[in-house]
C-alpha positions as CSV (number, residue, x, y, z in Angstrom):
1,M,123.1,199.0,234.5
2,I,119.7,200.3,235.5
3,A,119.9,200.2,239.1
4,E,123.0,202.3,239.0
5,I,121.3,205.2,236.8
6,G,118.7,205.0,239.2
7,H,120.9,205.3,242.3
8,F,122.6,208.2,240.7
9,A,119.7,210.0,239.6
10,L,118.5,209.6,243.4
11,I,121.9,211.0,244.2
12,L,121.5,214.3,241.6
13,A,117.9,214.8,243.2
14,L,119.7,215.0,246.9
15,G,122.1,217.7,244.9
16,L,119.2,219.7,243.7
17,S,116.4,219.6,247.0
18,L,119.7,220.8,248.7
19,C,120.1,223.9,246.5
20,L,116.3,224.4,246.4
21,A,116.6,224.1,250.6
22,V,119.5,227.3,250.7
23,V,119.9,229.3,247.4
24,P,115.7,230.4,247.5
25,A,115.9,230.5,251.5
26,W,119.0,233.1,250.9
27,G,117.7,235.0,248.5
28,A,114.5,235.9,250.5
29,W,116.8,237.0,253.5
30,R,118.7,239.2,251.0
31,R,116.1,240.1,248.7
32,N,118.0,239.1,245.9
33,V,115.6,238.0,242.6
34,A,117.7,236.1,241.0
35,A,118.3,233.3,243.4
36,M,114.1,233.2,244.8
37,A,113.9,232.9,240.9
38,L,115.5,229.9,240.4
39,A,113.5,227.9,242.8
40,P,110.5,226.9,240.5
41,G,113.2,225.1,238.5
42,L,115.4,223.5,241.1
43,A,111.8,221.8,242.0
44,I,111.0,220.5,238.9
45,G,114.3,219.5,238.3
46,M,114.2,217.3,241.9
47,L,110.8,215.9,240.5
48,V,112.5,214.8,237.2
49,F,115.7,212.9,238.8
50,V,113.5,211.7,241.5
51,S,111.0,210.3,238.6
52,I,114.0,208.5,237.0
53,S,115.3,207.2,239.6
54,F,111.5,205.4,240.7
55,A,111.1,204.5,236.8
56,C,114.5,202.7,236.7
57,L,113.6,200.4,240.4
58,A,109.8,200.1,238.8
59,T,112.0,198.3,235.7
60,V,114.5,196.2,237.6
61,F,111.7,194.9,239.4
62,L,109.7,193.9,236.3
63,Q,112.9,192.3,234.5
64,D,112.9,190.4,237.5
65,D,117.0,191.5,237.8
66,F,117.3,189.4,241.2
67,S,120.7,190.7,241.3
68,V,118.9,193.5,243.5
69,A,118.5,192.9,246.8
70,L,115.0,194.7,246.9
71,V,114.1,192.9,243.8
72,A,115.3,189.4,245.1
73,N,113.7,190.0,248.9
74,H,110.0,191.0,247.4
75,S,109.5,189.7,244.1
76,N,109.3,186.4,242.1
77,S,109.5,185.4,238.8
78,L,105.7,183.7,238.6
79,L,104.5,186.9,239.9
80,P,101.9,188.5,238.2
81,D,103.4,191.8,236.5
82,I,100.8,194.2,237.9
83,Y,101.7,192.9,241.5
84,K,105.6,193.3,240.2
85,F,104.9,196.4,239.7
86,S,103.5,197.2,243.1
87,A,106.1,195.2,244.5
88,V,108.2,198.6,244.3
89,W,106.3,199.8,247.4
90,G,105.9,197.0,249.1
91,N,108.8,197.1,251.4
92,H,110.4,199.9,253.1
93,E,113.0,201.2,250.6
94,G,110.7,201.0,247.9
95,S,108.2,202.9,249.7
96,L,110.4,205.5,251.0
97,L,111.2,206.4,247.5
98,L,107.8,206.3,247.1
99,W,107.3,209.0,249.7
100,V,109.9,211.0,247.8
101,L,108.5,210.6,244.7
102,I,105.5,211.8,245.8
103,L,107.0,214.7,248.5
104,A,108.9,216.0,244.9
105,L,105.8,215.7,242.6
106,W,103.7,217.9,245.6
107,T,106.2,220.4,245.4
108,A,106.7,220.6,241.9
109,A,103.1,221.4,242.0
110,V,103.1,224.4,244.1
111,A,105.9,225.7,242.0
112,V,103.9,225.2,238.8
113,F,100.3,226.2,240.3
114,S,101.0,229.4,242.9
115,S,102.6,231.7,240.1
116,Q,100.2,234.4,241.9
117,L,102.1,234.0,244.9
118,P,104.6,236.9,246.1
119,L,108.3,235.2,244.9
120,V,109.2,235.5,248.2
121,M,106.8,234.1,249.8
122,L,107.1,230.8,247.2
123,A,110.5,231.0,247.8
124,R,110.2,230.0,250.9
125,V,107.4,227.3,250.7
126,L,109.7,225.9,248.0
127,S,112.3,226.3,250.5
128,V,111.0,224.2,253.5
129,M,109.8,221.5,250.9
130,G,113.1,221.4,250.0
131,G,114.6,220.9,253.5
132,V,112.1,218.1,254.1
133,G,113.1,216.5,250.7
134,V,116.8,216.7,252.2
135,G,116.4,214.7,255.0
136,F,114.1,211.8,253.2
137,L,116.2,211.3,250.1
138,S,119.7,211.4,253.1
139,F,117.5,208.7,254.8
140,S,117.1,207.0,251.7
141,L,120.7,207.1,250.4
142,L,122.4,206.5,253.7
143,T,120.7,204.0,255.2
144,S,117.9,202.7,252.7
145,N,119.8,202.3,249.4
146,P,116.7,200.7,247.2
147,F,119.3,199.7,244.5
148,A,121.8,197.6,246.5
149,R,123.6,194.7,244.6
150,L,123.1,191.3,246.2
151,L,126.8,189.7,246.7
152,P,127.8,187.5,245.2
153,G,125.1,186.1,243.2
154,A,121.7,186.4,242.6
155,P,119.1,183.5,243.0
156,A,117.2,182.4,240.5
157,D,113.6,183.4,241.1
158,G,113.3,185.5,244.3
159,S,112.1,185.2,247.8
160,D,108.0,186.8,246.4
161,L,105.9,189.2,247.7
162,N,104.4,189.3,250.9
163,P,100.7,187.1,249.8
164,L,99.1,189.6,251.8
165,L,100.1,192.7,249.6
166,Q,98.9,191.0,246.5
167,D,96.2,192.6,245.8
168,P,94.5,195.9,243.9
169,G,94.8,197.5,247.3
170,L,98.5,197.8,247.0
171,I,98.6,199.2,243.9
172,I,95.7,201.8,245.0
173,H,95.9,202.4,248.9
174,P,99.7,203.0,249.3
175,P,99.9,205.9,247.0
176,L,96.7,207.6,247.6
177,L,97.7,207.2,251.7
178,Y,101.0,208.9,251.1
179,M,99.2,211.9,248.6
180,G,97.8,212.6,252.2
181,Y,100.4,212.4,254.4
182,V,102.9,214.2,252.5
183,G,101.0,216.6,250.9
184,F,100.7,218.4,254.4
185,S,104.1,219.1,254.2
186,V,102.9,221.9,251.6
187,A,100.5,223.1,254.4
188,F,104.0,222.9,257.0
189,A,105.9,224.7,254.4
190,F,103.2,227.5,254.5
191,A,103.2,227.8,257.8
192,I,107.0,228.3,258.2
193,A,107.4,230.5,255.1
194,A,104.4,232.7,257.1
195,L,106.0,232.8,260.1
196,L,109.7,233.6,258.5
197,G,108.0,236.5,256.5
198,G,105.6,237.6,259.4
199,R,102.2,237.8,257.6
200,L,99.6,235.3,259.4
201,D,97.1,237.6,257.3
202,A,93.9,236.4,255.2
203,A,96.1,236.5,251.8
204,W,98.5,233.2,253.8
205,A,95.3,231.2,254.9
206,R,93.8,231.7,251.4
207,W,97.3,230.4,249.3
208,S,97.5,227.6,252.1
209,R,93.7,226.0,252.4
210,P,93.3,224.5,248.6
211,W,96.8,222.7,249.1
212,T,95.9,221.2,252.3
213,N,92.3,220.4,251.7
214,I,93.7,218.3,248.6
215,A,96.0,216.7,250.8
216,W,93.0,215.7,253.4
217,A,90.8,214.4,250.7
218,F,94.1,212.3,249.5
219,L,94.0,211.4,252.8
220,S,90.7,210.9,253.9
221,L,90.9,208.1,250.3
222,G,93.7,206.3,251.6
223,I,92.3,205.7,255.0
224,M,89.1,204.3,253.4
225,L,91.0,202.1,251.0
226,G,92.7,200.7,253.6
227,S,89.8,200.1,255.7
228,W,88.1,198.4,253.2
229,W,91.3,196.1,252.2
230,A,91.6,195.0,255.4
231,Y,87.9,193.8,255.3
232,Y,87.8,192.0,252.2
233,E,91.8,190.8,252.6
234,L,92.1,189.8,255.8
235,G,89.3,187.8,256.3
236,W,87.9,187.9,259.4
237,G,85.2,190.8,258.5
238,G,86.6,193.5,260.6
239,W,87.1,197.0,259.2
240,W,88.9,198.5,261.6
241,F,91.3,197.2,264.8
242,W,92.4,200.2,266.5
243,D,96.0,199.0,265.0
244,P,99.3,201.1,266.0
245,V,100.0,201.8,262.5
246,E,96.2,202.4,261.2
247,N,96.2,205.3,264.0
248,A,99.5,206.4,262.5
249,S,97.4,207.6,259.3
250,F,94.4,208.7,261.6
251,M,96.4,211.3,263.5
252,P,97.0,213.3,260.9
253,W,93.1,213.0,259.4
254,L,91.9,213.9,262.8
255,A,94.5,217.3,262.8
256,G,94.2,217.9,259.2
257,T,90.5,218.2,259.9
258,A,91.0,220.6,262.3
259,L,93.5,222.6,260.6
260,V,91.3,222.9,256.8
261,H,88.4,223.9,259.3
262,S,90.3,226.4,261.2
263,L,92.0,227.5,257.7
264,A,88.4,229.0,256.9
265,V,88.1,230.8,259.9
266,T,91.9,232.7,259.1
267,E,90.8,233.6,255.4
268,K,87.3,234.8,256.4
269,R,88.2,236.3,259.5
270,G,91.3,237.0,259.9
271,L,91.5,234.8,263.3
272,F,92.9,231.9,264.9
273,K,96.0,232.7,263.1
274,S,98.3,231.5,265.4
275,W,96.3,228.6,266.3
276,T,96.6,228.0,262.5
277,V,100.2,227.6,261.8
278,L,100.2,225.3,265.1
279,L,98.1,223.1,264.0
280,A,99.9,223.1,260.3
281,I,102.8,222.2,262.5
282,F,101.3,219.8,264.7
283,A,99.7,217.6,261.4
284,F,102.9,217.2,259.2
285,S,104.7,216.4,262.7
286,L,102.0,213.6,263.2
287,S,102.5,212.1,259.6
288,L,106.5,211.8,260.5
289,L,105.9,210.5,263.2
290,G,103.7,208.2,261.4
291,T,106.8,207.6,259.6
292,F,108.6,206.6,262.6
293,M,106.4,204.6,263.5
294,V,106.4,202.1,261.0
295,R,110.1,201.9,259.9
296,S,111.6,201.8,263.2
297,G,111.0,198.9,264.2
298,V,109.1,199.4,267.5
299,L,105.8,198.2,266.6
300,T,104.3,195.0,265.5
301,S,101.9,195.0,263.0
302,V,100.6,193.7,259.4
303,H,101.4,196.9,258.2
304,A,105.1,197.6,260.3
305,F,107.9,197.2,257.7
306,A,110.9,195.4,260.0
307,T,113.6,197.3,260.0
308,D,116.9,197.2,261.5
309,P,116.7,200.1,264.5
310,A,119.5,203.0,263.0
311,R,116.5,203.9,260.5
312,G,114.2,204.3,263.0
313,M,116.7,206.5,265.3
314,Y,117.1,208.7,262.0
315,I,114.3,209.3,261.6
316,L,113.5,210.4,264.9
317,V,116.2,212.4,264.7
318,F,114.7,214.2,262.2
319,L,111.4,214.5,263.5
320,G,113.4,216.2,266.3
321,I,114.6,218.8,264.0
322,V,111.6,219.4,262.7
323,V,109.4,220.2,265.3
324,G,111.8,221.5,267.4
325,G,112.7,224.1,264.8
326,S,109.3,224.8,264.0
327,L,108.0,225.3,267.3
328,T,111.1,227.2,268.3
329,L,110.7,229.6,265.5
330,Y,106.9,229.4,266.3
331,A,107.2,230.9,269.9
332,L,109.6,233.2,268.6
333,R,106.9,234.7,265.8
334,A,103.7,233.8,266.3
335,P,103.2,236.3,269.3
336,A,104.4,238.9,266.9
337,V,100.9,238.1,264.8
338,S,98.4,236.5,266.8
339,S,94.7,237.6,266.3
340,R,93.2,241.0,267.5
341,V,89.7,240.7,265.8
342,G,87.1,240.3,267.6
343,F,83.9,237.4,268.0
344,A,80.8,237.1,269.8
345,W,80.5,234.0,271.6
346,V,77.4,233.2,270.2
347,S,78.7,233.2,266.6
348,R,79.9,230.8,263.8
349,E,83.6,231.5,264.6
350,T,82.9,229.8,268.4
351,L,81.2,226.7,266.9
352,L,84.5,226.2,264.3
353,L,86.5,226.9,267.8
354,A,84.4,224.3,269.3
355,N,85.0,221.9,266.4
356,N,88.8,222.4,266.7
357,V,89.4,221.2,270.0
358,V,87.3,218.3,270.7
359,F,89.2,217.2,266.9
360,L,92.4,217.9,269.2
361,V,91.3,216.4,272.2
362,A,90.4,212.9,270.0
363,T,93.6,213.1,268.0
364,L,95.8,213.4,271.7
365,T,93.4,210.7,272.9
366,V,94.7,208.1,270.3
367,L,97.8,209.7,270.5
368,F,98.2,208.7,274.2
369,G,97.0,205.3,273.1
370,T,99.1,204.6,270.8
371,L,102.1,206.0,272.6
372,F,101.7,204.5,276.0
373,P,102.5,200.4,275.6
374,L,105.7,202.0,273.6
375,I,106.6,204.5,276.7
376,M,105.9,202.1,279.3
377,D,107.7,199.6,277.4
378,A,110.8,201.8,276.7
379,L,111.0,202.7,280.7
380,G,110.9,199.1,281.9
381,F,107.5,199.1,283.2
382,G,106.3,195.7,281.5
383,K,104.4,194.9,278.4
384,Y,100.8,197.2,278.1
385,S,97.8,196.7,275.5
386,V,95.4,199.6,274.6
387,G,93.1,198.1,272.3
388,P,89.6,198.7,271.1
389,P,87.6,199.1,274.7
390,Y,90.0,202.0,275.2
391,F,89.6,203.6,272.2
392,N,85.8,203.0,271.9
393,A,85.2,204.2,275.0
394,V,86.8,207.6,275.0
395,F,86.9,208.7,270.7
396,V,83.5,207.3,270.2
397,P,81.4,209.7,272.8
398,L,84.1,212.8,271.6
399,M,82.8,212.6,267.9
400,A,78.9,212.3,269.3
401,L,79.4,215.7,270.7
402,L,81.0,217.1,267.7
403,T,78.0,216.3,266.0
404,P,76.0,219.0,266.9
405,F,78.0,221.3,266.8
406,M,78.4,220.4,263.2
407,G,74.4,220.9,262.3
408,L,74.4,224.1,263.9
409,G,77.7,225.4,262.6
410,P,76.7,226.2,258.3
411,L,73.3,227.7,259.4
412,S,75.0,230.1,262.4
413,R,76.7,233.6,261.4
414,W,79.8,235.1,261.6
415,K,81.1,237.5,263.8
416,Q,77.3,237.8,266.0
417,D,74.3,235.4,265.7
418,S,71.7,234.9,268.6
419,G,70.3,231.9,270.2
420,A,67.1,233.2,269.4
421,R,67.7,233.0,265.9
422,W,69.4,229.7,266.1
423,Q,65.9,228.0,267.5
424,R,64.0,229.5,264.9
425,E,66.0,227.8,262.3
426,L,66.6,224.5,263.7
427,L,63.2,223.8,265.2
428,V,62.2,222.0,262.5
429,P,65.5,220.3,261.7
430,A,65.3,219.0,265.6
431,L,61.9,217.7,265.5
432,V,62.6,215.9,261.8
433,A,66.0,214.3,263.4
434,L,63.9,213.1,266.4
435,G,60.9,211.7,264.2
436,C,64.2,209.9,262.3
437,A,65.6,208.5,265.3
438,V,62.4,207.0,266.9
439,T,61.1,205.5,263.6
440,L,64.3,204.3,261.5
441,P,65.9,202.2,263.2
442,W,63.0,199.7,263.3
443,L,64.0,199.0,260.0
444,G,67.0,197.0,261.1
445,G,64.5,194.5,262.2
446,G,64.3,195.9,265.8
447,F,64.8,199.0,268.0
448,N,68.2,200.0,269.0
449,L,69.2,202.5,271.6
450,W,72.8,203.4,269.9
451,V,71.7,203.2,266.4
452,A,68.8,205.4,267.2
453,L,71.5,208.0,268.7
454,A,73.2,207.6,265.4
455,V,69.9,208.4,263.6
456,L,68.8,211.5,265.8
457,L,72.5,212.9,265.2
458,A,72.7,212.3,261.6
459,A,69.4,213.5,260.9
460,W,70.3,216.5,263.2
461,L,73.2,217.1,260.3
462,V,71.6,216.3,256.9
463,V,67.9,217.9,257.6
464,G,70.4,221.1,259.1
465,L,72.0,221.0,255.2
466,A,68.7,220.6,253.1
467,R,67.7,223.9,255.7
468,D,71.2,225.9,255.3
469,V,70.8,225.1,251.4
470,I,67.0,226.3,251.0
471,I,67.5,229.6,253.1
472,R,70.5,230.8,250.6
473,V,68.8,229.3,247.2
474,K,65.6,231.3,248.8
475,R,67.6,234.8,249.2
476,V,68.2,234.6,245.3
477,G,64.6,234.0,244.4
478,D,65.1,231.7,241.6
479,L,65.9,227.7,242.1
480,G,68.3,227.1,239.5
481,R,70.1,230.7,239.5
482,G,70.2,230.6,243.4
483,L,71.7,226.7,243.3
484,R,74.5,228.5,240.8
485,R,75.5,230.9,243.1
486,L,76.5,228.7,246.0
487,A,80.0,228.6,246.0
488,P,82.4,225.1,245.3
489,S,84.0,225.7,249.0
490,Y,80.1,225.7,250.1
491,W,79.5,222.2,248.5
492,G,82.3,220.9,249.0
493,M,81.1,221.7,252.6
494,V,77.9,220.1,252.3
495,L,79.8,216.9,250.6
496,A,82.3,216.0,253.5
497,H,79.2,216.6,256.3
498,L,77.1,214.8,254.5
499,G,79.5,212.1,254.2
500,F,80.7,212.0,257.7
501,A,76.6,211.5,258.6
502,M,77.1,208.4,256.4
503,A,79.6,207.0,257.5
504,L,77.9,207.0,261.4
505,I,75.3,205.5,260.0
506,G,76.9,202.5,258.6
507,I,79.1,202.6,262.1
508,V,76.6,202.3,264.2
509,A,74.5,200.3,262.1
510,T,76.8,197.8,261.0
511,S,78.1,197.3,264.5
512,Q,75.1,197.3,265.9
513,Y,73.5,194.4,263.4
514,S,76.1,192.5,262.4
515,I,75.5,189.0,262.3
516,E,78.9,186.2,262.2
517,H,78.5,182.2,262.3
518,D,81.8,180.4,262.7
519,L,81.1,176.1,261.9
520,K,82.0,173.7,260.2
521,M,80.4,172.9,257.0
522,T,81.1,170.3,253.9
523,P,79.9,169.7,251.0
524,G,75.8,169.8,250.5
525,D,75.3,171.5,254.0
526,T,73.5,175.2,254.6
527,E,73.2,177.8,257.2
528,T,71.0,180.4,257.5
529,L,72.3,183.6,258.3
530,A,69.6,186.5,258.9
531,G,67.0,185.5,256.3
532,Y,69.1,184.4,254.1
533,E,70.3,180.3,253.3
534,F,73.9,179.6,252.4
535,R,74.4,176.2,251.1
536,F,78.2,174.7,250.5
537,V,77.5,173.2,247.0
538,A,81.0,172.1,246.2
539,L,85.2,172.4,246.8
540,E,87.0,172.3,243.7
541,Q,90.8,172.7,242.9
542,K,92.1,176.4,241.7
543,R,95.7,177.2,240.2
544,G,96.4,180.3,239.6
545,P,99.8,182.3,238.3
546,N,101.7,181.6,241.5
547,Y,99.5,179.5,243.8
548,L,97.4,176.9,244.3
549,A,93.6,177.6,246.0
550,S,90.8,175.1,247.3
551,E,87.7,176.8,246.6
552,A,84.5,176.7,248.2
553,Q,81.3,177.3,246.1
554,F,78.6,178.8,247.9
555,E,74.8,179.1,246.9
556,V,73.1,182.4,248.4
557,S,69.4,182.1,248.4
558,Q,66.2,184.1,249.9
559,G,62.7,183.2,249.7
560,G,63.6,180.0,247.6
561,E,65.6,182.0,245.0
562,V,69.4,182.2,244.1
563,I,70.4,185.6,244.5
564,A,74.1,184.8,244.8
565,R,77.1,182.9,244.0
566,L,80.2,182.8,245.9
567,A,83.7,181.0,246.0
568,P,85.8,182.6,248.6
569,Q,89.3,180.1,248.1
570,K,91.8,179.1,250.5
571,R,95.5,179.8,248.6
572,R,98.8,178.1,249.2
573,Y,101.6,180.5,247.4
574,L,104.1,178.2,245.7
575,A,107.4,180.6,246.2
576,G,107.2,180.4,250.1
577,G,104.5,177.9,250.9
578,S,102.2,180.7,252.7
579,M,98.5,180.6,253.6
580,M,96.1,182.8,253.0
581,T,91.8,183.6,252.5
582,E,90.3,185.3,250.3
583,A,87.1,186.0,251.3
584,A,83.7,186.0,248.7
585,I,81.1,188.8,249.1
586,D,78.3,190.1,247.8
587,P,78.2,193.8,248.1
588,G,74.7,196.0,248.5
589,L,74.0,199.0,249.3
590,F,72.2,198.3,252.5
591,R,74.2,195.0,253.4
592,D,77.2,192.6,252.2
593,L,77.2,188.9,252.5
594,Y,80.4,187.5,253.4
595,V,81.7,184.1,253.0
596,A,85.3,183.3,254.4
597,M,87.2,180.0,254.5
598,G,89.2,178.5,257.8
599,E,91.1,175.3,257.7
600,P,90.2,172.4,256.6
601,V,88.1,170.1,260.1
602,G,88.2,166.6,260.1
603,S,88.7,163.4,257.9
604,D,85.2,163.9,256.0
605,G,86.2,167.0,253.9
606,G,84.6,169.6,256.0
607,W,86.1,173.3,256.1
608,A,86.1,175.9,258.8
609,I,83.7,178.4,257.5
610,R,82.9,182.2,259.1
611,L,79.7,183.1,257.5
612,H,79.0,187.2,257.8
613,Y,76.1,189.3,257.5
614,K,76.7,193.0,257.3
615,P,74.3,196.0,257.0
616,M,74.9,199.2,255.6
617,V,79.0,198.4,256.0
618,R,79.5,200.3,252.9
619,W,78.0,203.3,253.6
620,M,80.9,204.1,255.5
621,W,83.0,204.1,252.7
622,L,80.4,206.0,250.7
623,G,80.6,208.4,253.6
624,A,84.9,209.0,252.8
625,I,84.2,208.9,249.6
626,F,81.4,212.0,249.8
627,M,84.0,213.6,252.5
628,A,87.2,213.7,250.0
629,L,85.2,215.0,247.2
630,G,83.8,217.4,249.5
631,G,87.9,218.1,250.2
632,F,88.5,218.9,246.4
633,A,85.5,220.6,245.7
634,T,86.6,223.4,247.5
635,V,89.6,224.2,244.8
636,A,87.2,224.3,242.8
637,D,86.4,227.6,243.9
638,R,87.0,230.6,242.0
639,R,88.9,233.0,244.2
640,Y,91.4,230.2,244.4
641,R,92.0,230.2,240.9
642,Q,91.8,234.3,240.6
643,Q,96.1,235.7,239.2
644,R,97.1,238.7,241.3
645,G,99.4,239.4,238.4
646,A,103.0,239.9,237.9
647,R,105.1,239.6,240.7
648,T,107.5,243.2,240.5
649,A,110.7,243.4,241.9
650,P,109.3,246.3,244.4
651,E,106.7,243.5,245.3
652,V,109.1,241.2,246.3
653,A,111.4,244.2,248.1
654,H,108.1,244.9,250.2
655,A,107.4,241.1,250.8
656,G,110.8,240.5,251.9
657,A,111.0,243.6,254.1
658,A,107.4,241.9,255.9
């Protein structure tokens, strides 16, 4: 009965989303205040019924209702409750329902927290989001019903959840990733609403910017957690593999980063209006493309859902409608609202334009490398593989090219600046960065050219930020008052750029200085790695709630003193007999020590063991956290919280005529 309630709630949510897509849009067209005023209520109603549906699906998982096909195929009676709950989205149908729930959350949040918007603008934004909701709710009900029953009978225990997904990473990573993915629908909705109203002004950018920054911050956290999950769960010691589905989340992040910067220019200077709208369309289109790639069956990946081609065709058609319709509207309306504000070539606007160009080229580069094998296969030209050598060769230089602009940007002036002032302000940061590049790499055990280049770029960025903060505080004359006067959006920029510098150092240092040993070890053996002694103490058998494990006990010593005890496992899950590696890690700010078990080797109790020394690997993830915090910090800016007064009927009529 609970499954039927959830199914019915999902049908009601589809009806409300259809009303949300049609009624407010009609009201905005006819300048009907009553019809437009229905939009917030319809948005909240859609959230209520999607939430009921999601709660029903979670309930049947927790109750082991194996008469529901999804539960029977992706859960087991021995599964711990926390993984029964996260198993709700550890499959195609449930993850799609999570996507719809998060879309409903974003829609309701816009309805509740955007009361300062002109009613006609809010009605158009919510109407666009309702249209997106219609597409995904229809997809769920027509092709991916999560509440389908098993006929004739139900199994006793269920098939089990994929062991790879029986991890805390599944609890956190997909929801955060979807918050970012789906969050770009808000930027998309604001862009379409602005095109429909013909008002691509600073006010539109100010309304859209906080929502875009929040979505970008969530996506940053989601990608970071995915990288961390792969690092400790897969047992390979890697953190990024240029997997096509990894790229599917990375491309919207790159386009979203360009959009965040472009919105800043549009808000402050009224420039790049048409370009900003195009970036909003592009970022959300890439989110939909990622959805297609994961759910269409065209990719073979540990991330991808195995689904039938009919589902992929539905998303492809929906993607064509969204992208084709929005680009057609853009072609019709964008020329009429293009920017007419000028700026000098030596200015902050030029640097932000260069930022946008680099990020867009990087996005297109990743897009080409991801789609090329699929296109060639579809055209009958055979199987092609595009892997890390391509992506590293084309992507890394682009990021190196970007960093000098990032260091110069905060110190530059809007509209017009001068090269002489740049030289005067940045001479000291340049000398400090050069000194760091010459000296700091020696701390890693030897000079490395690539590490020196990374230190040079990161130091240039950090010292430039510090120089800009000092200049701004000196204008006030008092340290405490000067720091307090800096806006949250400015601190957000500082945190994000500082995070980028940290991630840059972490990526290059761990790539260049990591050491790995693959060897056979038996209890009693020792191995020295990067000055640390790893001793295989003993092998024990452990039993978990739904698995049996061989656990190796390791002691790690340095200078004769034990500094860590690690216990990697090789697990066999009872339901399906799947084997999984659970790595053991001794984490640190400046290094990780990593041990993973392979397979038994020989008849003397030996095991294949993988030992890793990973210097500064956590700086990558700390950098991503700083970037995300920067995105969240901008929302605290006072100008995004100021109310603009009640919306009156004359205002609505005027906005509707715009």
